[in-house]
C-alpha positions in Angstrom: -15.9 14.3 17.0 -19.0 13.3 15.0 -18.6 11.5 11.7 -20.0 14.4 9.7 -17.6 16.8 11.4 -14.7 14.5 10.5 -15.9 14.2 6.9 -16.1 18.0 6.6 -12.6 18.3 8.1 -11.3 15.8 5.5 -13.1 17.5 2.7 -11.6 20.9 3.4 -8.2 19.6 2.3 -9.6 18.5 -1.1 -11.9 21.4 -2.1 -11.5 22.6 -5.6 -10.2 26.2 -5.9 -13.0 27.3 -8.3 -15.8 26.9 -5.8 -17.7 24.3 -7.8 -17.7 20.6 -7.1 -14.9 20.2 -9.6 -16.4 17.2 -11.4 -17.8 19.0 -14.4 -14.5 20.8 -15.1 -12.6 17.7 -16.1 -13.2 15.4 -19.0 -12.0 12.3 -17.1 -14.5 10.3 -15.0 -14.7 11.6 -11.5 -14.9 9.4 -8.4 -17.5 10.2 -5.8 -15.6 10.2 -2.5 -16.9 8.6 0.7 -17.1 12.0 2.4 -19.0 15.2 1.8 -17.9 18.8 1.8 -19.4 21.7 3.6 -23.2 21.8 3.4 -23.2 18.1 2.4 -22.0 18.8 -1.1 -20.5 15.8 -2.8 -16.7 15.6 -3.2 -15.2 14.2 -6.3 -11.7 13.1 -7.3 -10.4 13.1 -10.8 -7.4 10.8 -11.6 -6.3 7.3 -12.4 -7.3 5.9 -9.0 -3.7 5.2 -7.8 -2.9 8.4 -5.9 -2.8 9.2 -2.2 -6.4 10.5 -2.0 -7.7 7.4 -3.8 -5.9 5.2 -1.3 -7.4 7.2 1.6 -10.9 6.9 0.0 -10.4 3.1 -0.5 -9.5 2.8 3.2 -12.5 4.8 4.4 -14.8 2.7 2.2 -13.3 -0.5 3.6 -13.9 0.9 7.1 -17.5 1.9 6.3 -18.3 -1.5 4.8 -16.7 -3.2 7.9 -18.8 -1.0 10.2 -21.9 -1.9 8.2 -21.1 -5.6 8.5 -20.6 -5.3 12.2 -23.8 -3.3 12.8 -25.8 -5.8 10.7 -24.6 -8.6 12.9 -25.4 -6.6 16.0 -28.9 -5.9 14.6 -29.6 -9.5 14.0 -28.6 -10.4 17.5 -30.6 -7.5 19.0 -33.7 -8.3 17.1 -33.6 -11.9 18.3 -33.7 -10.6 21.9 -37.1 -10.2 23.6 -35.8 -7.7 26.1 -34.9 -4.9 23.7 -36.2 -1.5 24.6 -37.6 1.1 22.3 -34.7 3.5 22.9 -32.3 0.7 22.0 -34.2 0.0 18.8 -34.2 3.7 17.9 -30.5 3.8 18.4 -30.1 0.7 16.2 -32.3 2.3 13.5 -30.2 5.4 13.5 -27.0 3.4 13.2 -28.5 1.3 10.4 -29.6 4.4 8.6 -26.1 5.9 8.8 -24.4 2.8 7.5 -27.0 2.3 4.7 -26.3 5.8 3.6 -22.6 5.1 3.5 -23.0 1.8 1.6 -25.4 3.5 -0.9 -22.8 6.2 -1.6 -20.1 3.6 -2.1 -22.3 1.6 -4.5 -23.1 4.8 -6.4 -19.4 5.7 -6.6 -18.3 2.3 -7.7 -21.2 1.9 -10.2 -20.3 5.2 -11.8 -16.8 4.0 -12.4 -17.8 0.8 -14.2 -17.0 0.7 -17.9 -20.1 1.5 -20.0 -20.3 -2.1 -21.2 -20.5 -3.4 -17.6 -23.2 -0.9 -16.7 -25.4 -2.2 -19.6 -25.2 -5.9 -18.7 -28.5 -5.9 -16.8 -30.3 -4.6 -19.9 -28.9 -7.5 -22.0 -30.1 -10.2 -19.6 -33.6 -11.4 -20.2 
């Protein structure tokens, strides 16, 4: 099973009944989840961050970050080898693209959940 297929299967269990993405319907901050829904639509979770879905999302994010670390180490080793083939480099580039997309989504999700004062710190630094 492909990662995207797995993400869609997970997302089906958490789709909002209204048909929208659900985030705009709640006054509380929504968490961007580390999987997408059908058609690549983002999935959001509203809550205090202590529930079952939050714990699943945390575990998936940890796994994605571990995979990114592992692939980065593999890339460093591979790029130091003179006998790497073009197909191997393309496969590596595809993997790096996938994990970079995951890490970017995690950063976006975590950044959106920072308190407003923490988000403005960069603006205060000279």
